[in-house]
C-alpha positions in Angstrom: -40.7 -0.6 32.3 -39.7 -4.2 32.7 -36.3 -5.2 31.4 -34.2 -8.4 31.6 -31.4 -8.8 34.1 -28.2 -7.5 32.5 -26.2 -10.8 32.5 -22.6 -9.5 32.1 -23.0 -6.7 34.6 -24.6 -8.9 37.2 -21.8 -11.4 36.8 -19.1 -8.7 37.1 -20.8 -7.1 40.1 -21.0 -10.4 41.9 -17.4 -11.7 41.4 -15.1 -8.9 40.2 -14.0 -8.0 43.8 -13.7 -11.7 44.8 -11.1 -13.0 42.3 -7.4 -13.1 42.4 -6.7 -12.9 38.7 -9.3 -11.0 36.7 -9.4 -12.4 33.1 -12.9 -11.1 32.7 -11.7 -7.5 32.6 -12.5 -5.8 29.2 -10.4 -2.6 29.4 -6.8 -2.2 28.3 -5.0 -2.2 31.6 -6.2 0.9 33.4 -4.0 4.0 33.7 -3.2 5.6 37.0 -3.6 9.4 37.3 0.2 9.6 37.7 0.7 7.7 34.5 -1.7 9.9 32.6 -0.1 13.1 33.9 3.3 11.8 33.1 2.2 11.1 29.5 0.8 14.6 29.3 3.9 16.3 30.9 1.7 18.0 33.6 3.8 18.4 36.7 1.3 20.1 39.0 -2.3 19.2 38.2 -3.4 21.3 41.2 -2.7 24.4 39.2 -5.3 23.4 36.7 -7.9 22.0 39.2 -7.8 24.4 42.1 -9.4 27.3 40.1 -12.2 25.1 38.8 -15.6 26.0 40.3 -17.5 22.8 40.5 -20.7 23.8 38.7 -22.6 21.7 36.2 -20.1 23.0 33.5 -21.0 23.0 29.8 -24.1 21.0 29.6 -23.4 19.0 26.4 -19.7 18.6 27.3 -17.0 21.2 27.1 -16.1 22.7 23.8 -12.5 21.5 24.4 -13.6 17.9 24.9 -16.2 17.8 22.1 -13.7 19.2 19.7 -11.2 16.5 20.6 -13.8 13.8 20.2 -14.8 15.2 16.8 -11.1 14.9 15.8 -11.3 11.1 16.2 -13.5 11.0 13.1 -13.0 11.9 9.5 -16.0 14.1 8.8 -17.4 15.3 12.2 -17.7 18.7 13.8 -18.4 19.7 17.4 -22.1 20.0 16.7 -22.2 16.3 15.9 -20.9 15.4 19.4 -22.6 15.1 22.8 -20.8 13.8 25.9 -22.5 11.1 28.0 -22.0 9.0 31.2 -19.9 6.3 29.5 -20.8 4.4 26.3 -23.5 2.7 28.4 -25.2 6.0 28.7 -24.6 6.8 25.1 -26.2 3.5 23.9 -29.1 3.8 26.2 -29.9 7.4 25.1 -29.8 6.4 21.4 -32.2 3.5 21.9 -34.6 5.5 24.1 -34.5 8.4 21.5 -35.2 6.4 18.4 -37.1 3.2 19.3 -40.8 3.1 19.9 -43.2 0.2 20.5 -43.6 -1.9 17.4 -40.5 -0.6 15.6 -38.3 -3.2 14.0 -34.8 -3.2 15.5 -32.1 -5.6 14.4 -29.3 -6.4 16.7 -26.4 -8.8 16.3 -25.7 -11.4 18.9 -23.3 -11.7 20.7 -23.0 -8.0 21.6 -23.4 -5.8 24.6 -26.9 -6.7 25.9 -28.2 -3.1 25.8 -28.6 -3.4 22.1 -31.4 -6.0 22.2 -32.7 -5.9 25.8 -33.5 -2.1 25.8 -35.5 -2.4 22.5 -37.3 -5.5 23.8 -38.2 -3.6 27.0 -39.8 -0.8 24.9 -41.9 -3.3 23.0 -39.9 -3.2 19.7 -40.0 -5.9 17.1 -36.5 -7.0 18.0 -34.8 -9.3 15.6 -31.6 -11.1 16.4 -28.9 -11.6 13.8 -26.7 -14.4 15.2 -23.0 -14.2 14.6 -21.3 -17.6 14.1 -17.9 -19.1 13.4 -19.0 -19.8 9.8 -18.6 -16.1 8.9 -15.8 -15.3 11.4 -18.4 -13.8 13.8 -19.2 -11.1 11.2 -22.9 -10.4 10.3 -24.3 -12.6 7.5 -25.2 -9.9 5.0 -27.8 -12.0 3.2 -29.5 -12.8 6.5 -29.4 -9.1 7.4 -31.1 -8.2 4.1 -33.9 -10.6 4.9 -34.4 -9.1 8.3 -34.1 -5.4 7.2 -37.7 -5.1 5.9 -38.9 -1.7 4.7 -39.4 0.7 7.5 -36.9 -0.9 9.8 -36.0 1.7 12.5 -32.6 0.7 13.7 -29.7 -1.8 13.0 -27.5 -2.1 16.0 -24.0 -3.5 15.5 -20.8 -3.5 17.5 -17.4 -2.9 15.8 -14.9 -4.2 17.0 -17.2 -6.8 18.4 -17.6 -7.6 22.1 -16.9 -10.5 22.9 -15.5 -12.1 19.8 -13.0 -9.4 18.6 -14.2 -9.7 15.0 -13.7 -6.6 12.9 -15.7 -5.2 10.0 -13.4 -3.1 7.7 -14.6 -0.1 5.7 -15.8 -2.2 2.8 -17.9 -4.5 5.0 -19.4 -1.5 6.8 -20.3 0.1 3.5 -22.2 -3.0 2.5 -24.2 -2.8 5.7 -24.8 0.9 4.9 -26.3 -0.2 1.6 -28.7 -2.5 3.3 -29.7 0.1 5.9 -30.2 2.8 3.3 -32.5 0.5 1.2 -34.9 0.1 4.1 -34.4 3.6 5.7 -32.9 2.4 8.9 -30.5 4.1 11.2 -27.3 2.3 12.1 -26.1 2.4 15.7 -22.5 1.2 15.9 -21.1 0.7 19.3 -17.4 1.5 18.7 -16.2 1.4 22.3 -13.2 -0.8 21.3 -12.3 1.3 18.3 -8.5 1.9 18.2 -7.5 -1.6 19.3 -7.0 -3.2 15.8 -4.2 -5.7 15.7 -2.9 -4.2 12.5 -2.2 -0.7 11.2 -0.3 2.2 12.7 -3.5 3.8 14.1 -5.2 0.5 14.9 -8.4 2.2 14.1 -10.9 1.2 11.4 -13.6 3.4 9.8 -16.5 4.7 11.9 -20.1 4.4 10.8 -20.7 8.1 11.5 -18.4 8.9 8.7 -19.9 6.4 6.3 -23.6 6.9 6.5 -26.0 9.9 6.7 -28.0 8.0 9.3 -24.9 6.6 11.1 -24.6 6.9 14.9 -21.3 6.1 16.6 -20.8 5.6 20.3 -17.5 5.5 22.2 -15.9 6.1 25.5 -12.7 6.6 27.5 -13.0 3.2 29.1 -11.6 0.4 26.9 -9.0 1.7 24.4 -8.0 4.7 26.5 -7.8 2.8 29.8 -9.8 5.3 31.8 -13.0 3.5 32.8 -13.0 5.4 36.1 -13.9 8.6 34.3 -17.3 7.2 33.3 -17.2 9.3 30.2 -18.5 8.5 26.7 -20.0 10.2 23.7 -22.4 10.0 20.8 -21.4 11.1 17.3 -24.2 11.5 14.9 -26.1 13.9 12.6 -27.1 17.2 14.2 -30.8 16.4 14.2 -30.2 13.1 16.1 -28.0 14.9 18.6 -30.7 17.4 19.2 -33.3 14.7 19.8 -30.9 12.8 22.1 -30.3 15.9 24.1 -34.0 16.2 24.9 -33.9 12.8 26.5 -30.5 13.5 28.0 -31.9 16.5 30.0 -34.0 14.0 32.0 -31.2 11.7 33.1 -27.8 13.4 32.7 -27.8 17.2 32.7 -24.0 17.2 32.4 -21.1 15.0 33.1 -18.7 15.8 35.9 -16.3 18.7 35.3 -13.3 16.6 36.5 -14.2 13.7 34.3 -14.4 16.1 31.3 -11.1 17.7 32.2 -9.1 14.5 32.5 -10.7 13.1 29.4 -9.6 16.1 27.5 -6.0 15.7 28.8 -6.1 12.1 27.7 -7.3 12.9 24.2 -4.8 15.6 23.8 -2.2 12.9 24.3 -4.1 10.1 22.5 -1.1 9.1 20.4 0.9 8.1 23.5 -2.1 6.3 25.0 -2.8 4.4 21.7 0.8 3.4 21.4 0.6 1.9 24.9 -2.7 0.2 24.1 -1.3 -1.3 20.9 1.7 -2.7 22.7 -0.5 -4.4 25.3 -3.2 -5.7 23.0 -0.8 -7.0 20.4 1.7 -8.6 22.8 -1.0 -10.2 25.0 -3.1 -11.5 22.1 0.1 -13.3 20.8 0.4 -14.9 24.3 -3.2 -16.0 24.3 -2.9 -17.3 20.8 0.0 -19.5 21.7 -2.0 -20.8 24.7 -5.1 -21.6 22.6 -2.9 -23.5 20.2 -1.7 -25.8 23.0 -5.1 -26.5 24.5 -7.0 -29.3 22.8 -10.3 -28.5 24.7 -10.4 -24.9 23.5 -11.1 -23.5 20.1 -11.8 -20.0 18.8 -11.9 -17.5 16.0 -8.8 -15.4 16.7 -9.7 -11.7 17.3 -8.7 -9.0 14.9 -9.4 -6.2 17.3 -10.8 -5.5 20.7 -9.7 -6.7 24.2 -11.7 -9.9 24.5 -11.9 -13.3 22.9 -14.7 -15.9 22.8 -13.5 -19.3 23.7 -15.4 -22.5 22.8 -14.7 -25.3 25.3 -15.3 -29.1 24.9 -16.4 -30.2 28.4 -19.8 -31.5 29.6 -20.6 -28.6 32.0 -22.4 -25.3 31.7 -20.4 -22.1 31.2 -21.6 -20.7 34.5 -20.6 -23.9 36.4 -17.2 -23.8 34.6 -16.6 -20.2 35.6 -17.8 -20.6 39.2 -15.7 -23.7 39.8 -12.7 -22.0 38.1 -13.0 -19.0 40.4 -13.4 -21.1 43.5 -10.6 -23.5 42.8 -8.0 -21.2 41.1 -9.0 -17.5 41.8 -9.2 -16.9 38.1 -12.2 -15.0 36.8 -13.7 -15.4 33.3 -17.2 -14.5 32.0 -19.6 -17.4 31.2 -21.1 -17.4 27.7 -24.6 -17.7 29.3 -24.2 -14.1 30.6 -24.2 -13.1 26.9 -26.7 -15.6 25.6 -23.9 -17.7 24.2 -23.9 -20.9 26.2 -21.0 -23.2 25.5 -18.5 -20.3 25.3 -16.3 -18.3 27.7 -15.3 -14.7 27.3 -11.7 -13.9 28.3 -10.2 -10.4 28.6 -6.5 -10.5 27.7 -5.4 -6.9 28.0 -4.5 -6.7 31.7 -1.0 -7.0 32.9 1.1 -9.6 31.1 2.0 -11.3 34.3 -1.6 -11.6 35.3 -2.5 -13.1 31.9 0.3 -15.6 32.0 -0.4 -16.7 35.5 -4.1 -16.9 34.8 -3.7 -19.0 31.7 -1.4 -21.4 33.6 -4.0 -21.9 36.3 -6.7 -22.3 33.6 -4.7 -25.0 31.9 -4.5 -27.0 35.1 -8.2 -26.5 35.7 -9.0 -27.9 32.2 -6.9 -30.9 32.9 -8.6 -31.6 36.2 -12.1 -31.2 34.8 -11.3 -33.4 31.8 -9.9 -36.1 34.1 -13.0 -36.0 36.3 -15.3 -36.2 33.3 -13.4 -39.2 32.0 
């Protein structure tokens, strides 16, 4: 099977360990094990871990963890949940389970590249629904109706959106459900940033799995819950889809690590504390970034309503890759070029690392913009 290079992942792999200030990071600032245990009130983790025999464990994920994941949704039960190797594993399994050569698949762009490159590699009739500033980087519903011809297999969306931070509320999602239902399509909603909304006590909008009988939600511990090192995600979907996914999953997963499962369960049992922390970081740091954008004449954006990243449009006569390489070499600051997401002319910035990193990085970025503008003049 031939597949395109994964632009964002190649960029991150190449430069992430070579930067001084990482403003390409997409997770809410990662927790240490000590911080997680302090939140959970566990004084001696060894008492829990030492008796564990490191077998494959419960193949679909522990009952404890699957129950906690189900509780993140309105209408889901343990049989609607399967645990995966991160959201990246969850998304790949869904596409590989549902999509066959010739099937029509609709994916928004920008989004995580899996959602259009995997169907393309299978030989699907992959249609791209471009998100633009005109609609606030939300899907154009009239255009979606045109693309969603009878028999469409899958509509892949991303809510909150990566990299724009746009957010579809319940009413907007319900309109997408109407379109999908009319043509018989499944909806895969990559909800890995769910829980980072800028407004609301929970900071968590509705999930497609709760809104549609053919809705599939994927999520993980990485972004909102600040535990990317666990490499743990999930699929929430109707039982028949979970069963079909598990057939494919047997060939590439078997089970997730017992330690990952255990720590993820600890985290979700203390999710309120983690979410409170995430909201403080995301809301405070977005305000800092917003003030910075307001003061930069060469930068424009649609301000995010959720997520951990923003898409910045820049007004300079250089490619996004050249911009980011020069920025890194001259200042030590890392961003992600829009070209890595098929969005040339833009930059993705992650703003939910430490406040001091963000402020210092933005200061260096401002000086870089001035220098490049002066050179171009």
